[in-house]
N, C-alpha and C positions, 0 to 999 in steps of 0.2 A: 222481272218478277220479285215481289217482296218476300219475306220470310213467312209469312202468314199464307201466302197462297201457294208456296212451295210445300209446305207443311200440309195444307187441305189435299192437294194433288197426290201425296205421299200417302196420306191416309186413305184417300179416297180409293188409290189403287188396290188398297187392301182388300176392298170390297168388290173388286172385278168378277170373283167367284161367288157372290153370295146372291140369292135370289133378289130379282131386281125390287121388289116390294119392300124387302129388308133394306136393301141399300137405299134406296129412296126414304125410308123413315129414319134412317141412320144418318142421313146427309145434314141435317140440323147439329147433330150432336158432333159430327166431324167438323163441321165449320166453328162450333163452339171450341173444340178442342185445339184447332190451328190457331186460333186466335188467342187462346189460354197460353199455349207455348210460346208463342212470339212475346208476349207479355211477360211471361216468368223468365224468358231471357232478357229481357229490358231489365225487369226488377232485379234479377241477379247481377246484371253489370252494375247497376246503380248501387246496389249494397257493396260491391267489391270496390267501389271507388269513394263511396261516403260512409260505409259501416252501417251495420245492423243495429247498432246500440248507441243512443246517445247520453252522455254523462251530462247533467245539469249543475249548477254552480256549488251545490251542497253535496256533489260527488254521488247522488243516487244515479242508478243505471235505468233507461228506459228504452223498449224496443222502438225504433223509428216506424213510420207509418208505412214507408215503403216494406219493412220487413213484416209487418202486420198484414198487409195486403198480401204481399207474397206467401204467407202462411195460408192463409184461407184460399189463395188461389189454386196452389198446389194439391190443396184437399181436393178441391172441385175438379181440378182436371184429373187426377188421380180415379175419382167417382165416375167421369164421362169416359175414360179409357177403359175403366173396367166394365161399363155397359157396351162400350164397342165391341169389347174382347167377347163378351157374352153373345152378341149378335153374330160374330164370327164363328160362334160354337166352340170357343176355347174355353179351357178351364184356366182361369187366371192364377189359379194356385199351383198349377202343375207346369206352367210355361211362364218364361218371361213375357210380361207385356209391355205395352208402350210406356206406360208410366215407370216400370222398373229400367227401360231403356234412357228415357229421358234422364232419371236421377244418376246413372251409371254416365252419361254423356257429360253430365254437368259437374261430376266430381263428388257427389253424393251417394254414399253406400246405403243401402236398405239394409235392416238387421234381418239374420237369418234364423 
């Protein structure tokens, strides 16, 4: 089983106690979140290996395409996780959500 599928199953299991209709409606979001998380892990690995900033011949620094995509994707991922949290009936601001957990797992601290 690949990482995307195992993440899908993990997230889907969080919805076992949710109304069947809501769970079915959330299924596409869950699939997207699983895909995004696996992509984020790959992008983070690539940035660790190659760096997130390129320096051109004149010394100017520029964010790599990988880093740009990571930044956009992590924002989208956070939005989906917040939507899923709302479906679960949890207050995103009161509890640690999946986005917070992802950031902690990958060594990124969120400002408090």
